[in-house]
Structure formats: structure tokens, C-alpha cells
N, C-alpha and C positions, 0 to 999 in steps of 0.2 A: 504494500500500500504506500503510495507517495506521502511524503512528509512536507508540511508547509509551515512557514512562519508568517503570521499576518501582523501588520502594524497599524495601530489606530492612533490618531492625534486628536485630542480633545482640547480645543483652544483655551477653555476656561480652567483647565487642570482637571485632575481626576483623583478620587479617593480610593484607596485600596479596598475598603469595605464595599463600595459600589461595584468595583470590578469583580469581587468575590460573588456578589449576587448575580451579576450578569453571567459569570462562569457557571453557576448552578443552573441558570436557565438554559445555557448551551447544553449542559449534560442531559437535561430533560428532553431536548429536541434532537440530539445528534443521531440517535439510532435510525430515525426516519430517513436519513441521508447516507447511512453507512459511514459515518464520520466519528472520530474519537478525539475530542479536545483533551490534550495531555497535561499541559502546564501553561502558566502565564506569568509574565513579569510586568511590573508597573513602575513607571517613573512619575510620581505624583506631581512634582513641581513642573515638569516639562509637558505633562498631559499625554504621556506616551504609554501605550499598552502593547505588549507583544504576546501573541498566542501561538503555541506550538500545537499542531493538529495533524493527525493522520486522516486523509480523505482521498476518495477516488479522483477528485478534481478540486481546483481552486473554487469553482462555482458551487460545488457541494458544501465546502467549508463556509463560504459566504452565505449560503442559504440558511444554514443553522443560525448564524448571528442575526440575520434579517428576521427570521421567524421567532427567535428566542427573545430578542430585546431591541432590534432595530439598529444596533450600533455596528454597521458594516465597516470592515477594515478599509483604510486608505490604500494599502498595498498588501498583496499576498505573494510571497516568494516560495518557490519550491526549493527545499534545502536537503542537504545530506548531513547526517550526524557524524561527528568525529569524536575522537577522545583526546 
């Protein structure tokens, strides 16, 4: 399954607690699209959110965000994990 990193920019900043709630909503929707949101990282002061997701396509990953909470990523990159 391809691995993606998506990037969100929230101009007014973002709170970790709000991202945690959005992530929970993603987890409730993801099976409908054969997607698995794995981890996320937040830079509150810069308004940046990074989500790591296994998905059949970038479009499927975006559909989960759209349906779960409406916060669609600004960019989605296919990535490979290294050590």
C-alpha cells in the first residue's frame, strides 16, 4: 500500500487538542476508503499539520479528511520510509 505525507497550513494557528479530535474523526471514516491514518505531527505556532497515511491513492486519503472534518490537506506527497 502506498504511503503518503499530507501537509495542512492553518493560517490562524492550530491547537494540538483540535488536531487530536480531527484525527479521531479520520479513524472513524478511513475504512470506507481502504485508508489507514498512522501518525500526525503538529507545529502549533506555525499552523502546520503533517499526517502520515497508508492509502490506495492521494485522492482516497483526501476523501477521508473531507468527509471526517473538512480540513483537506494543502499538499499530499507520496513518500518512502527510511531508518
